[in-house]
C-alpha positions as CSV (number, residue, x, y, z in Angstrom):
1,M,11.0,-8.1,24.1
2,A,9.8,-4.5,23.9
3,T,11.4,-4.1,20.4
4,R,9.8,-7.3,19.2
5,L,6.4,-6.3,20.5
6,S,6.8,-2.8,18.9
7,K,7.5,-4.4,15.5
8,C,4.4,-6.6,15.9
9,L,2.2,-3.6,16.9
10,L,3.5,-1.5,14.0
11,L,2.8,-4.2,11.5
12,A,-0.6,-4.8,13.0
13,T,-1.3,-1.1,12.6
14,V,-0.4,-1.3,8.9
15,A,-2.7,-4.3,8.6
16,L,-5.5,-2.3,10.2
17,L,-4.7,0.6,7.8
18,Y,-5.1,-1.7,4.8
19,T,-8.2,-3.2,6.3
20,F,-9.8,0.2,6.6
21,I,-8.7,1.1,3.1
22,V,-10.3,-2.0,1.6
23,F,-13.4,-1.4,3.8
24,N,-13.7,2.2,2.5
25,N,-13.0,1.2,-1.1
26,T,-15.8,-1.4,-1.0
27,T,-18.4,0.4,1.1
28,D,-17.9,3.8,-0.6
29,Y,-17.0,2.3,-4.0
30,N,-18.1,5.2,-6.2
31,T,-16.1,7.9,-4.5
32,N,-12.7,6.2,-5.0
33,Y,-13.8,4.7,-8.4
34,Q,-14.3,8.3,-9.6
35,F,-10.7,9.0,-8.6
36,V,-9.4,6.1,-10.7
37,R,-11.7,7.0,-13.6
38,H,-10.6,10.7,-13.7
39,V,-6.9,9.8,-13.4
40,L,-7.2,7.2,-16.3
41,Q,-9.2,9.6,-18.4
42,M,-6.7,12.4,-17.8
43,D,-9.7,14.8,-18.0
44,T,-8.4,17.3,-15.4
45,T,-4.8,17.6,-16.6
46,L,-3.4,20.9,-17.8
47,P,-4.9,22.4,-21.0
48,G,-2.9,21.7,-24.1
49,N,-1.4,18.5,-22.6
50,H,0.4,16.5,-25.3
51,G,0.2,13.3,-23.4
52,L,-3.6,12.9,-23.7
53,W,-3.1,10.0,-26.1
54,R,-2.4,7.9,-23.1
55,A,-5.8,8.5,-21.6
56,I,-8.1,5.4,-21.2
57,H,-11.8,6.2,-21.8
58,S,-13.2,2.6,-21.4
59,P,-15.4,2.3,-18.2
60,A,-14.7,-1.5,-18.2
61,I,-11.0,-0.8,-18.0
62,H,-11.5,1.7,-15.2
63,I,-13.4,-0.9,-13.3
64,V,-10.7,-3.5,-13.9
65,F,-8.0,-1.0,-12.6
66,Y,-10.0,-0.2,-9.5
67,L,-10.8,-3.8,-8.7
68,F,-7.2,-4.7,-9.2
69,I,-6.2,-2.0,-6.7
70,I,-8.7,-3.2,-4.1
71,L,-7.5,-6.8,-4.6
72,W,-3.9,-5.6,-4.1
73,E,-4.9,-3.8,-0.9
74,A,-6.8,-6.8,0.4
75,V,-3.9,-9.2,-0.2
76,T,-1.6,-6.8,1.5
77,A,-4.0,-6.5,4.5
78,V,-4.2,-10.3,4.8
79,L,-0.5,-10.8,4.5
80,C,0.1,-8.1,7.2
81,W,-2.3,-9.7,9.6
82,W,-0.9,-13.2,8.9
83,A,2.7,-11.9,9.4
84,T,1.7,-10.2,12.7
85,L,0.3,-13.5,14.0
86,R,3.4,-15.3,13.0
87,M,5.6,-12.7,14.8
88,L,3.4,-12.8,17.9
89,R,3.8,-16.6,18.0
90,A,7.6,-16.1,17.8
91,L,7.7,-13.3,20.4
92,S,9.6,-15.4,23.0
93,A,11.5,-17.5,20.4
94,T,15.1,-17.3,19.5
95,A,16.3,-14.3,17.5
96,A,16.7,-16.5,14.4
97,N,13.1,-17.8,14.7
98,F,11.7,-14.3,15.2
99,D,13.7,-13.0,12.2
100,H,12.3,-15.9,10.2
101,A,8.8,-15.0,11.3
102,K,9.3,-11.4,10.1
103,Q,9.9,-12.5,6.4
104,L,6.2,-12.5,5.5
105,G,5.8,-9.0,7.0
106,I,8.7,-7.8,5.0
107,A,7.1,-9.2,1.8
108,A,3.7,-7.7,2.8
109,L,5.2,-4.2,3.4
110,T,7.1,-4.4,0.1
111,L,3.8,-5.3,-1.7
112,G,2.1,-2.3,-0.1
113,M,5.0,0.0,-1.0
114,L,4.8,-1.2,-4.6
115,L,1.2,-0.2,-4.8
116,W,1.8,3.4,-3.6
117,F,5.0,3.9,-5.5
118,G,4.5,1.8,-8.6
119,A,0.7,2.2,-9.2
120,F,0.1,5.6,-7.8
121,I,3.3,7.6,-8.1
122,V,4.8,6.0,-11.2
123,I,1.8,4.9,-13.3
124,G,-0.8,7.3,-12.0
125,G,1.5,10.3,-11.4
126,E,3.8,10.1,-14.3
127,W,2.2,8.0,-17.0
128,F,-1.3,9.4,-16.5
129,L,0.1,12.8,-15.4
130,M,-2.0,12.8,-12.2
131,W,0.4,15.5,-10.9
132,Q,-1.2,18.0,-13.3
133,S,-4.7,17.6,-11.8
134,H,-5.7,19.9,-9.0
135,L,-8.8,17.8,-8.3
136,W,-7.6,14.2,-8.7
137,N,-3.9,14.3,-7.6
138,G,-3.3,11.6,-5.1
139,Q,0.5,11.7,-5.2
140,G,0.8,13.4,-1.7
141,A,-1.3,10.7,-0.1
142,A,0.6,8.0,-2.0
143,F,3.9,9.4,-0.9
144,N,2.7,9.5,2.8
145,N,1.7,5.9,2.6
146,F,4.9,4.9,0.8
147,A,7.0,6.7,3.4
148,I,5.1,5.2,6.4
149,L,5.4,1.7,5.1
150,G,9.0,2.3,4.3
151,I,9.8,3.4,7.8
152,V,8.0,0.3,9.2
153,L,9.8,-1.9,6.7
154,L,13.2,-0.5,7.7
155,Y,12.5,-1.0,11.4
156,L,11.0,-4.5,10.9
157,N,14.0,-5.5,8.8
158,L,16.5,-4.7,11.6
159,P,18.0,-7.9,12.8
160,D,16.7,-9.2,16.1
161,T,19.4,-9.6,18.7
162,A,17.3,-10.5,21.8
163,T,17.8,-13.9,23.3
164,A,15.0,-16.2,24.2
165,R,14.2,-16.4,27.9
């Protein structure tokens, strides 16, 4: 039971993290919007950069990118909360039922990892060369979040062997 409860609590903590991220991105919209804008404009990459043709200078596209990120984070938060509730309801169920309840959490964590790895590290970091910016480089934070979610995903994905009481 302790292992099941720890999986629920870790997933709830990820849900809380994403809830705070969405809260911060909506209540302090401009701060994080500036991050997205500068990454897409590539205006703080290294001088002489030959990849500047990739830069996007349209404010409308910057807004679409940022809103898409916020939506992605919000969906991840909702799915994590929903999965946590499903797992809590199955806390004293059979191992098969608890494992089944975890599937939504596995999907939610994967969705979160895709944001940090796919959107921030791959697209932001490599396509828009975010790694070259001393001011707007979010790769460290993206990796931290990716790693945290990955550890929780690995732990959550371990099969449940407890028997119902």
